[in-house]
Backbone as CSV, one residue per row, in Angstrom:
resi,resn,N_x,N_y,N_z,CA_x,CA_y,CA_z,C_x,C_y,C_z
1,LEU,0.827,-1.191,0.000,0.000,0.000,0.000,0.867,1.249,0.000
2,LYS,0.366,2.286,-0.659,1.118,3.521,-0.754,1.140,4.249,0.589
3,LYS,2.182,5.047,0.778,2.282,5.870,1.968,1.152,6.892,1.975
4,ARG,0.545,7.107,3.130,-0.580,8.032,3.251,-0.049,9.409,3.659
5,ASP,0.488,10.149,2.674,1.009,11.481,2.949,-0.095,12.380,3.493
6,GLY,0.219,13.105,4.546,-0.761,14.004,5.163,-1.457,13.427,6.361
7,THR,-1.319,12.114,6.577,-2.029,11.497,7.703,-1.465,11.967,9.047
8,ASP,-0.163,12.364,9.072,0.414,12.886,10.312,-0.235,14.205,10.706
9,ILE,-0.636,14.981,9.711,-1.331,16.246,9.969,-2.703,15.969,10.572
10,ASP,-3.396,14.986,10.017,-4.699,14.594,10.568,-4.567,14.109,12.001
11,ALA,-3.554,13.288,12.265,-3.361,12.738,13.606,-3.121,13.854,14.617
12,ALA,-2.302,14.829,14.248,-2.025,15.948,15.157,-3.278,16.783,15.407
13,SER,-4.082,17.007,14.370,-5.323,17.772,14.528,-6.313,17.050,15.426
14,LEU,-6.432,15.745,15.242,-7.339,14.956,16.075,-6.930,14.991,17.541
15,LYS,-5.643,14.847,17.795,-5.156,14.848,19.165,-5.458,16.186,19.854
16,LYS,-5.157,17.268,19.178,-5.390,18.595,19.746,-6.871,18.843,19.998
17,THR,-7.706,18.466,19.035,-9.151,18.680,19.165,-9.735,17.828,20.283
18,ALA,-9.337,16.562,20.356,-9.852,15.669,21.393,-9.483,16.166,22.782
19,GLU,-8.274,16.664,22.945,-7.848,17.179,24.243,-8.653,18.419,24.627
20,LEU,-8.999,19.249,23.651,-9.831,20.424,23.933,-11.219,20.022,24.431
21,LEU,-11.681,18.844,24.005,-13.001,18.355,24.404,-12.954,17.536,25.685
22,GLY,-11.770,17.404,26.282,-11.656,16.721,27.564,-11.250,15.265,27.493
23,PHE,-10.825,14.773,26.328,-10.421,13.378,26.197,-8.966,13.194,26.629
24,GLU,-8.673,12.031,27.200,-7.298,11.587,27.369,-6.915,10.839,26.093
25,VAL,-5.833,11.260,25.459,-5.506,10.761,24.120,-4.259,9.895,24.137
26,LYS,-4.348,8.738,23.471,-3.184,7.886,23.238,-3.119,7.586,21.745
27,THR,-1.922,7.646,21.179,-1.727,7.457,19.745,-0.889,6.209,19.483
28,HIS,-1.313,5.405,18.493,-0.579,4.202,18.101,-0.405,4.239,16.585
29,GLN,0.797,3.979,16.109,1.097,4.116,14.685,1.577,2.807,14.073
30,ASP,1.118,2.566,12.838,1.625,1.469,11.995,1.592,0.114,12.696
31,LEU,0.488,-0.196,13.333,0.373,-1.479,14.026,-0.064,-2.579,13.073
32,GLU,0.346,-3.793,13.361,-0.142,-4.944,12.624,-1.513,-5.351,13.154
33,ARG,-2.181,-6.228,12.411,-3.558,-6.595,12.739,-3.694,-7.103,14.173
34,LYS,-2.849,-8.031,14.556,-2.938,-8.588,15.909,-2.669,-7.515,16.966
35,GLN,-1.735,-6.633,16.702,-1.433,-5.562,17.651,-2.622,-4.633,17.831
36,ILE,-3.315,-4.325,16.732,-4.500,-3.473,16.814,-5.578,-4.128,17.661
37,LEU,-5.850,-5.394,17.368,-6.889,-6.102,18.117,-6.517,-6.228,19.594
38,ASP,-5.255,-6.514,19.870,-4.822,-6.618,21.265,-5.011,-5.288,21.993
39,LYS,-4.667,-4.180,21.330,-4.826,-2.859,21.947,-6.296,-2.567,22.241
40,LEU,-7.160,-2.870,21.285,-8.583,-2.586,21.465,-9.180,-3.424,22.596
41,TRP,-8.812,-4.694,22.660,-9.314,-5.535,23.749,-8.753,-5.085,25.093
42,ASP,-7.504,-4.580,25.095,-6.938,-4.022,26.326,-7.752,-2.823,26.805
43,TYR,-8.110,-1.944,25.870,-8.927,-0.787,26.243,-10.310,-1.220,26.713
44,ALA,-10.867,-2.219,26.058,-12.201,-2.697,26.443,-12.187,-3.345,27.822
45,ASP,-11.063,-3.932,28.204,-10.962,-4.611,29.502,-10.687,-3.642,30.654
46,MET,-10.396,-2.401,30.335,-10.135,-1.410,31.379,-11.409,-1.087,32.149
47,ASP,-11.254,-0.530,33.338,-12.391,-0.071,34.136,-12.732,1.348,33.697
48,HIS,-13.888,1.514,33.050,-14.316,2.809,32.526,-15.419,3.446,33.374
49,ASN,-15.571,2.997,34.605,-16.645,3.538,35.432,-16.518,5.042,35.656
50,ASP,-15.303,5.571,35.618,-15.099,7.003,35.801,-15.029,7.751,34.471
51,HIS,-15.282,7.049,33.374,-15.236,7.660,32.050,-16.651,7.799,31.492
52,ASP,-16.886,8.868,30.760,-18.213,9.141,30.207,-18.362,8.702,28.762
53,CYS,-17.250,8.468,28.078,-17.320,8.244,26.634,-16.025,7.598,26.168
54,PHE,-16.089,6.847,25.070,-14.895,6.304,24.429,-14.930,6.689,22.960
55,ALA,-13.798,7.146,22.439,-13.711,7.499,21.021,-12.449,6.903,20.431
56,CYS,-12.540,6.470,19.182,-11.407,5.873,18.487,-11.378,6.419,17.060
57,ALA,-10.239,6.908,16.627,-10.063,7.386,15.260,-9.068,6.489,14.549
58,ILE,-9.418,6.063,13.336,-8.566,5.175,12.555,-8.245,5.862,11.237
59,LEU,-6.961,6.000,10.947,-6.490,6.610,9.704,-5.725,5.548,8.922
60,THR,-6.302,5.058,7.829,-5.671,3.950,7.120,-6.243,3.831,5.720
61,HIS,-5.740,2.876,4.949,-6.332,2.530,3.667,-7.554,1.649,3.919
62,GLY,-8.492,1.699,2.983,-9.699,0.894,3.119,-10.130,0.313,1.789
63,GLY,-11.125,-0.558,1.845,-11.649,-1.177,0.640,-13.140,-1.389,0.756
64,ARG,-13.676,-2.170,-0.144,-15.115,-2.429,-0.143,-15.529,-3.251,1.078
65,ASP,-16.809,-3.173,1.398,-17.403,-3.979,2.479,-16.736,-3.724,3.823
66,ASP,-16.402,-2.443,4.083,-15.837,-2.037,5.382,-14.528,-2.734,5.712
67,VAL,-13.734,-3.011,4.686,-12.406,-3.576,4.894,-11.429,-2.460,5.245
68,LEU,-10.620,-2.686,6.271,-9.559,-1.778,6.672,-8.235,-2.527,6.574
69,TYR,-7.152,-1.766,6.383,-5.852,-2.408,6.237,-4.931,-2.027,7.386
70,ALA,-4.463,-3.050,8.105,-3.406,-2.867,9.095,-2.066,-2.890,8.366
71,ALA,-0.964,-2.819,9.112,0.349,-2.791,8.473,0.653,-4.083,7.730
72,ASP,0.025,-5.191,8.153,0.376,-6.477,7.564,-0.788,-7.240,6.948
73,ASP,-2.021,-6.824,7.214,-3.149,-7.644,6.781,-4.418,-6.804,6.802
74,LYS,-5.458,-7.309,6.163,-6.730,-6.603,6.184,-7.557,-7.045,7.381
75,MET,-8.518,-6.235,7.745,-9.438,-6.541,8.824,-10.753,-5.848,8.529
76,GLU,-11.765,-6.140,9.314,-13.074,-5.543,9.105,-13.377,-4.521,10.199
77,LEU,-14.196,-3.558,9.851,-14.576,-2.531,10.813,-15.195,-3.145,12.060
78,ARG,-15.944,-4.207,11.875,-16.587,-4.853,13.015,-15.561,-5.412,14.007
79,ASP,-14.368,-5.766,13.525,-13.318,-6.241,14.421,-12.940,-5.176,15.445
80,LEU,-13.071,-3.909,15.058,-12.694,-2.806,15.934,-13.780,-2.473,16.950
81,THR,-15.037,-2.660,16.572,-16.128,-2.282,17.461,-16.560,-3.396,18.406
82,GLU,-16.349,-4.639,18.004,-16.835,-5.775,18.802,-16.358,-5.761,20.254
83,PRO,-15.086,-5.415,20.545,-14.652,-5.443,21.946,-15.439,-4.510,22.860
84,PHE,-16.144,-3.525,22.275,-16.815,-2.513,23.085,-18.332,-2.708,23.155
85,GLN,-18.810,-3.847,22.654,-20.220,-4.152,22.804,-20.562,-4.244,24.295
86,ALA,-21.806,-3.956,24.611,-22.200,-3.816,26.014,-21.975,-5.080,26.836
87,ASP,-22.074,-6.238,26.215,-21.876,-7.488,26.961,-20.402,-7.841,27.126
88,LYS,-19.523,-7.167,26.409,-18.092,-7.446,26.487,-17.349,-6.359,27.261
89,CYS,-17.765,-5.125,27.128,-17.158,-4.009,27.854,-18.255,-3.391,28.728
90,LYS,-18.506,-4.002,29.866,-19.666,-3.637,30.672,-19.530,-2.272,31.335
91,SER,-18.290,-1.814,31.554,-18.136,-0.498,32.190,-18.399,0.643,31.214
92,LEU,-18.546,0.327,29.910,-18.961,1.330,28.921,-20.385,1.085,28.428
93,ALA,-21.065,0.105,28.993,-22.452,-0.152,28.601,-23.314,1.067,28.914
94,GLY,-24.097,1.489,27.961,-24.936,2.671,28.137,-24.202,3.982,27.914
95,LYS,-22.932,3.920,27.543,-22.132,5.128,27.294,-21.762,5.190,25.813
96,PRO,-21.535,6.387,25.283,-21.231,6.531,23.854,-19.880,5.914,23.481
97,LYS,-19.895,5.181,22.368,-18.675,4.644,21.765,-18.594,5.206,20.343
98,LEU,-17.620,6.054,20.088,-17.520,6.788,18.826,-16.322,6.298,18.028
99,PHE,-16.556,5.980,16.761,-15.468,5.547,15.879,-15.470,6.428,14.632
100,PHE,-14.326,7.070,14.380,-14.154,7.921,13.212,-13.079,7.295,12.333
101,VAL,-13.455,6.937,11.109,-12.568,6.150,10.263,-12.285,6.891,8.964
102,GLN,-11.039,7.288,8.768,-10.605,7.937,7.533,-9.998,6.878,6.626
103,THR,-10.799,6.369,5.713,-10.317,5.380,4.752,-10.896,5.718,3.396
104,GLY,-10.506,4.939,2.408,-11.053,5.114,1.066,-9.975,4.868,0.032
105,MET,-10.360,4.926,-1.215,-9.408,4.771,-2.306,-8.732,6.118,-2.518
106,SER,-7.843,6.457,-1.595,-7.306,7.810,-1.522,-5.965,7.945,-2.241
107,GLN,-5.939,7.604,-3.515,-4.708,7.692,-4.283,-4.483,9.107,-4.815
108,ILE,-5.523,9.883,-4.935,-5.401,11.245,-5.426,-5.355,12.160,-4.216
109,THR,-4.303,12.941,-4.089,-4.077,13.637,-2.837,-4.040,15.149,-2.977
110,SER,-4.603,15.702,-4.051,-4.633,17.148,-4.206,-6.070,17.629,-4.235
111,TYR,-6.352,18.745,-3.573,-7.678,19.322,-3.655,-7.614,20.796,-3.308
112,ILE,-8.634,21.530,-3.718,-8.768,22.926,-3.343,-10.204,23.158,-2.918
113,PRO,-10.470,24.146,-2.069,-11.834,24.462,-1.708,-12.549,25.174,-2.845
114,LYS,-13.827,24.935,-2.971,-14.608,25.639,-3.973,-14.857,27.068,-3.542
115,TYR,-14.974,27.263,-2.222,-15.191,28.591,-1.683,-14.038,28.954,-0.760
116,ASP,-14.182,30.031,-0.017,-13.080,30.515,0.805,-12.799,29.623,2.003
117,SER,-13.822,29.007,2.574,-13.616,28.168,3.752,-14.162,26.773,3.482
118,PHE,-13.457,25.788,3.952,-13.917,24.417,3.747,-13.232,23.503,4.730
119,MET,-13.780,22.369,4.886,-13.182,21.249,5.570,-13.974,20.010,5.147
120,GLY,-13.641,18.820,5.619,-14.408,17.669,5.177,-14.536,16.554,6.188
121,LEU,-15.668,15.916,6.197,-15.892,14.773,7.084,-16.971,13.885,6.505
122,THR,-16.875,12.607,6.770,-17.943,11.695,6.394,-18.140,10.626,7.431
123,LEU,-19.352,10.224,7.597,-19.674,9.298,8.653,-20.589,8.213,8.123
124,PHE,-20.292,6.998,8.476,-21.106,5.883,7.998,-21.063,4.743,8.995
125,LEU,-22.204,4.215,9.276,-22.279,3.082,10.201,-22.885,1.894,9.488
126,THR,-22.204,0.774,9.535,-22.748,-0.426,8.917,-23.750,-1.085,9.846
127,ALA,-24.836,-1.550,9.308,-25.817,-2.293,10.089,-25.778,-3.740,9.628
128,CYS,-25.597,-4.648,10.576,-25.509,-6.065,10.245,-26.913,-6.638,10.079
129,ARG,-27.211,-7.144,8.892,-28.522,-7.739,8.630,-28.324,-9.223,8.396
130,GLY,-28.927,-10.035,9.247,-28.720,-11.468,9.102,-29.526,-12.238,10.110
131,VAL,-28.909,-13.251,10.704,-29.641,-14.132,11.606,-29.158,-14.031,13.046
132,GLN,-28.129,-13.243,13.305,-27.616,-13.125,14.666,-28.597,-12.362,15.547
133,LEU,-28.799,-12.843,16.782,-29.723,-12.226,17.717,-28.970,-11.429,18.761
134,ASP,-29.515,-10.270,19.123,-28.928,-9.409,20.146,-29.572,-9.763,21.480
135,GLN,-28.804,-10.366,22.405,-29.346,-10.827,23.681,-29.498,-9.698,24.697
136,GLY,-28.858,-8.568,24.432,-28.970,-7.436,25.341,-28.033,-7.555,26.533
137,GLN,-27.918,-6.442,27.287,-27.101,-6.391,28.489,-27.811,-5.514,29.511
138,GLU,-27.972,-6.017,30.719,-28.631,-5.250,31.776,-27.664,-4.232,32.356
139,ILE,-28.150,-2.998,32.543,-27.341,-1.948,33.162,-28.168,-1.268,34.246
140,SER,-27.497,-0.688,35.222,-28.138,0.086,36.273,-27.833,1.555,36.058
141,VAL,-28.882,2.385,36.086,-28.718,3.807,35.825,-29.358,4.591,36.953
142,SER,-28.626,5.532,37.503,-29.131,6.358,38.602,-29.814,7.613,38.074
143,GLY,-31.075,7.796,38.467,-31.793,9.023,38.159,-31.978,9.273,36.691
144,THR,-32.101,8.230,35.880,-32.156,8.415,34.436,-33.268,7.566,33.841
145,SER,-33.968,8.148,32.898,-34.923,7.396,32.099,-34.425,7.394,30.669
146,ALA,-35.163,6.754,29.791,-34.752,6.701,28.393,-34.875,8.052,27.715
147,GLU,-35.572,9.021,28.364,-35.790,10.319,27.737,-35.104,11.460,28.463
148,THR,-34.975,11.376,29.782,-34.462,12.507,30.533,-33.450,12.067,31.567
149,THR,-32.642,13.024,31.987,-31.720,12.811,33.096,-32.048,13.822,34.178
150,ASP,-32.407,13.375,35.359,-32.800,14.248,36.465,-31.758,14.139,37.562
151,ALA,-31.001,15.210,37.756,-29.913,15.192,38.732,-30.418,15.043,40.157
152,LEU,-31.690,15.364,40.409,-32.239,15.285,41.760,-32.796,13.909,42.082
153,ASN,-32.910,13.094,41.083,-33.456,11.760,41.273,-32.311,10.799,41.546
154,THR,-32.241,10.295,42.768,-31.123,9.430,43.158,-31.473,7.945,43.094
155,SER,-32.689,7.639,42.640,-33.077,6.239,42.536,-32.310,5.554,41.408
156,THR,-32.193,4.247,41.528,-31.484,3.468,40.521,-32.485,2.596,39.775
157,GLN,-32.429,2.666,38.462,-33.307,1.854,37.638,-32.458,0.896,36.815
158,LYS,-33.060,-0.243,36.478,-32.357,-1.224,35.661,-33.018,-1.317,34.286
159,PHE,-32.184,-1.360,33.269,-32.634,-1.496,31.898,-31.842,-2.613,31.240
160,THR,-32.444,-3.236,30.248,-31.717,-4.121,29.363,-31.581,-3.430,28.024
161,ILE,-30.346,-3.184,27.611,-30.097,-2.474,26.363,-29.492,-3.425,25.339
162,PRO,-29.671,-3.161,24.053,-29.009,-3.976,23.030,-27.489,-3.864,23.151
163,VAL,-26.793,-4.945,22.895,-25.331,-4.911,23.021,-24.712,-3.999,21.965
164,GLU,-25.449,-3.723,20.877,-24.938,-2.865,19.812,-25.355,-1.406,19.998
165,ALA,-26.007,-1.094,21.119,-26.467,0.274,21.350,-25.300,1.195,21.672
166,ASP,-25.542,2.486,21.465,-24.635,3.568,21.873,-23.347,3.629,21.062
167,PHE,-23.395,3.134,19.833,-22.270,3.300,18.910,-22.587,4.390,17.893
168,LEU,-21.585,5.146,17.537,-21.636,6.006,16.361,-20.348,5.759,15.589
169,ILE,-20.492,5.344,14.351,-19.320,5.005,13.543,-19.310,5.903,12.310
170,ALA,-18.203,6.581,12.098,-18.094,7.539,11.014,-17.000,7.130,10.044
171,GLN,-17.273,7.313,8.746,-16.265,7.014,7.736,-16.137,8.179,6.767
172,ALA,-15.043,8.207,6.044,-14.699,9.370,5.242,-15.461,9.485,3.938
173,THR,-16.189,8.461,3.537,-16.979,8.544,2.313,-18.300,7.830,2.492
174,ALA,-19.269,8.219,1.682,-20.535,7.497,1.644,-20.313,6.133,1.021
175,PRO,-21.143,5.151,1.352,-20.989,3.834,0.732,-21.223,3.922,-0.766
176,GLY,-20.356,3.303,-1.542,-20.479,3.354,-2.989,-21.374,2.257,-3.529
177,ARG,-21.378,2.150,-4.840,-22.129,1.076,-5.477,-21.438,-0.264,-5.232
178,ILE,-22.047,-1.349,-5.672,-21.605,-2.690,-5.319,-20.127,-2.905,-5.616
179,CYS,-19.630,-2.447,-6.742,-18.259,-2.748,-7.141,-17.292,-1.588,-6.921
180,PHE,-17.740,-0.520,-6.272,-16.897,0.655,-6.163,-16.915,1.214,-4.748
181,ILE,-15.861,1.967,-4.440,-15.823,2.736,-3.209,-15.373,4.139,-3.581
182,TYR,-15.974,5.147,-2.973,-15.657,6.522,-3.316,-14.276,6.921,-2.812
183,TYR,-13.652,7.859,-3.514,-12.385,8.417,-3.060,-12.588,9.209,-1.770
184,ALA,-11.644,9.091,-0.866,-11.588,9.931,0.326,-10.444,10.917,0.095
185,TRP,-10.791,12.161,-0.181,-9.797,13.129,-0.628,-8.882,13.558,0.513
186,ARG,-7.591,13.647,0.183,-6.584,13.985,1.182,-5.472,14.785,0.519
187,ASN,-4.949,15.777,1.207,-3.846,16.593,0.718,-2.636,16.369,1.612
188,LYS,-1.472,16.146,1.011,-0.288,15.813,1.798,0.212,16.984,2.640
189,HIS,-0.240,18.190,2.322,0.199,19.362,3.074,-0.802,19.801,4.140
190,THR,-2.082,19.542,3.913,-3.112,20.052,4.820,-3.986,18.971,5.449
191,GLY,-3.796,17.704,5.066,-4.600,16.640,5.633,-5.827,16.324,4.799
192,SER,-6.740,15.550,5.345,-7.926,15.089,4.613,-9.112,16.005,4.847
193,THR,-10.000,16.032,3.869,-11.232,16.795,4.037,-12.030,16.300,5.230
194,PHE,-12.098,15.008,5.380,-12.855,14.384,6.469,-12.374,14.849,7.841
195,ILE,-11.123,14.604,8.131,-10.604,14.876,9.467,-10.511,16.373,9.740
196,GLN,-10.085,17.146,8.769,-9.910,18.573,8.998,-11.245,19.289,9.213
197,THR,-12.278,18.864,8.520,-13.592,19.455,8.751,-14.137,19.060,10.119
198,LEU,-13.984,17.805,10.448,-14.426,17.329,11.757,-13.774,18.137,12.873
199,CYS,-12.471,18.295,12.791,-11.751,19.020,13.842,-12.181,20.486,13.892
200,SER,-12.371,21.098,12.736,-12.774,22.505,12.698,-14.138,22.719,13.345
201,VAL,-15.093,21.855,13.012,-16.447,21.988,13.563,-16.455,21.704,15.057
202,LEU,-15.726,20.687,15.481,-15.678,20.370,16.909,-15.034,21.495,17.714
203,LYS,-14.006,22.112,17.175,-13.354,23.213,17.882,-14.284,24.417,18.024
204,GLU,-15.037,24.720,16.974,-15.861,25.924,16.987,-17.197,25.724,17.684
205,TYR,-17.800,24.551,17.513,-19.155,24.344,18.018,-19.272,23.168,18.992
206,GLY,-18.148,22.532,19.310,-18.189,21.308,20.102,-18.775,21.449,21.486
207,HIS,-18.755,22.659,22.045,-19.307,22.879,23.384,-20.725,23.448,23.334
208,GLU,-21.283,23.589,22.132,-22.609,24.200,21.977,-23.662,23.231,21.458
209,LEU,-23.301,22.409,20.479,-24.268,21.561,19.794,-24.067,20.093,20.157
210,ASP,-25.139,19.304,20.049,-24.978,17.871,20.262,-24.310,17.258,19.034
211,LEU,-23.791,16.042,19.188,-22.947,15.442,18.161,-23.673,15.262,16.836
212,ASN,-24.952,14.892,16.859,-25.682,14.728,15.601,-25.758,16.036,14.821
213,LYS,-25.976,17.130,15.518,-26.011,18.440,14.845,-24.627,18.820,14.332
214,LEU,-23.604,18.496,15.095,-22.240,18.786,14.656,-21.920,18.048,13.351
215,LEU,-22.295,16.786,13.282,-21.984,15.995,12.103,-22.830,16.410,10.899
216,THR,-24.050,16.823,11.144,-24.877,17.341,10.057,-24.278,18.621,9.499
217,ARG,-23.733,19.450,10.366,-23.074,20.678,9.914,-21.847,20.346,9.071
218,VAL,-21.119,19.321,9.470,-19.967,18.888,8.681,-20.420,18.410,7.300
219,ASN,-21.503,17.638,7.269,-22.037,17.174,5.991,-22.246,18.334,5.023
220,GLY,-22.889,19.386,5.514,-23.180,20.528,4.661,-21.921,21.228,4.177
221,MET,-20.935,21.363,5.053,-19.696,22.045,4.670,-18.971,21.293,3.566
222,VAL,-18.897,19.980,3.694,-18.213,19.197,2.676,-19.022,19.173,1.379
223,ALA,-20.320,18.952,1.474,-21.161,18.812,0.286,-21.159,20.065,-0.582
224,PHE,-21.181,21.241,0.055,-21.301,22.482,-0.702,-19.966,23.175,-0.966
225,ASN,-18.990,22.995,-0.078,-17.764,23.780,-0.171,-16.576,23.048,-0.785
226,PHE,-16.612,21.726,-0.793,-15.447,20.983,-1.282,-15.586,20.603,-2.750
227,GLU,-14.454,20.720,-3.474,-14.367,20.256,-4.851,-12.913,19.915,-5.151
228,SER,-12.672,18.789,-5.789,-11.296,18.350,-6.026,-10.640,19.151,-7.155
229,TRP,-9.313,19.180,-7.082,-8.527,19.845,-8.123,-7.180,19.157,-8.209
230,CYS,-6.820,18.673,-9.403,-5.536,18.013,-9.588,-5.149,18.080,-11.056
231,THR,-3.975,17.562,-11.394,-3.483,17.651,-12.766,-4.243,16.746,-13.725
232,ASP,-4.826,15.688,-13.221,-5.606,14.761,-14.049,-6.989,15.373,-14.304
233,GLU,-7.282,15.680,-15.550,-8.553,16.328,-15.880,-9.758,15.492,-15.455
234,ASP,-9.618,14.171,-15.507,-10.738,13.302,-15.145,-11.032,13.328,-13.651
235,MET,-10.092,13.822,-12.858,-10.267,13.840,-11.405,-10.588,15.229,-10.870
236,LYS,-10.688,16.205,-11.723,-11.016,17.559,-11.292,-12.507,17.708,-11.031
237,HIS,-12.834,18.647,-10.154,-14.224,19.049,-9.891,-15.078,17.884,-9.387
238,LYS,-14.479,17.010,-8.580,-15.225,15.905,-7.986,-15.656,16.283,-6.569
239,LYS,-16.688,15.630,-6.105,-17.303,15.986,-4.825,-17.127,14.858,-3.801
240,GLN,-17.451,15.188,-2.571,-17.432,14.194,-1.488,-18.598,14.504,-0.563
241,ILE,-19.334,13.480,-0.187,-20.482,13.693,0.695,-20.328,12.883,1.970
242,PRO,-20.365,13.520,3.089,-20.326,12.803,4.367,-21.615,12.025,4.618
243,THR,-21.519,11.006,5.420,-22.703,10.261,5.848,-22.459,9.732,7.255
244,PHE,-23.482,9.734,8.082,-23.312,9.146,9.411,-24.592,8.472,9.861
245,THR,-24.417,7.443,10.631,-25.529,6.734,11.250,-25.214,6.578,12.729
246,SER,-26.190,6.855,13.561,-25.960,6.831,15.004,-26.850,5.810,15.683
247,ARG,-26.252,5.064,16.613,-27.023,4.197,17.496,-26.975,4.738,18.930
248,LEU,-26.638,6.023,19.070,-26.646,6.631,20.388,-28.056,6.664,20.948
249,THR,-28.206,6.504,22.239,-29.527,6.510,22.861,-29.807,7.795,23.618
250,TYR,-28.835,8.699,23.652,-29.003,10.033,24.226,-28.363,11.054,23.304
251,ASP,-28.808,12.318,23.425,-28.075,13.410,22.802,-26.711,13.523,23.478
252,LEU,-25.663,13.669,22.693,-24.314,13.735,23.252,-23.758,15.147,23.140
253,TYR,-23.510,15.775,24.297,-22.856,17.072,24.352,-21.497,16.912,25.017
254,PHE,-20.499,17.618,24.511,-19.184,17.629,25.142,-19.115,18.761,26.161
255,PRO,-18.442,18.546,27.291,-18.430,19.554,28.358,-17.636,20.807,27.962
C-alpha cells in the first residue's frame, strides 16, 4: 500500500481537538492486525466507570465492504467495534462509543476548496442484517430514564439495552455502489477533508451543539464547499459527501 502522505497532519489535529473536548488521548502508529486487536481488547478490559465516553479514530487505507488495512493484513470494521459491545465491555455499557474512520481509495491527494472556507468529514455506520440475535445487556442507571436525566433523582433503575447500542461510527466517504468505493480526498500538506472538517467543527461548536447536529453541519460544509482539483482532468471538480448513522440513545454534548 502507498504511503498516506498528510495522515500525520490529521493525527495531530485529532489529538489537539480531542484534548480540547476533555479526552485523554493515546496514539498508536503502523500497528499490525494482531497488535490493533490486542490494543482494542486491552482498552475494552479497562475499568471505565469514571469515564463518560470512548472514542477511536482510525487513519488507514480501506476497501469495499468495510475492509480496513493494518500494516500487515486486512481486517473488518466490526473487528474494531466488537470489543466494546455492552456485553463485552460492561463499564462502557450505556455510554457513547464513537469511531471515526478515515479510509477510502485515496490515491489522489490534491484538492482545493470551492469557496473561501472548507473542511471535510464523512460518517457511515454499517448495520448487520442477518440471523444473529442481540441478547442485550442489563445496566443500572441512577436518576435516568430513556428520555431525561434528572440530577435530583437518586433512585437506581435497571434497563436491558441492546449490546450494539450507543455506537456512532463515522467514515470518510458514503458507501459506494456494489463494485466501487468513493475516493476519500486527502492533501499531503493540509490533511484530509474528512478529518480537517471534523476538527474545525468540533473546535468551533463542540461545546454548543450535540454530536448529531455537529456531524450534520460537517455534511453541509463538505457537500457544498469541497471540490477536487488536480493535474488529471478526469479527477477535477469531484465531490465528497459525508454520511453518518448513530445508534446513540441520548443526545451527546461535550463539556
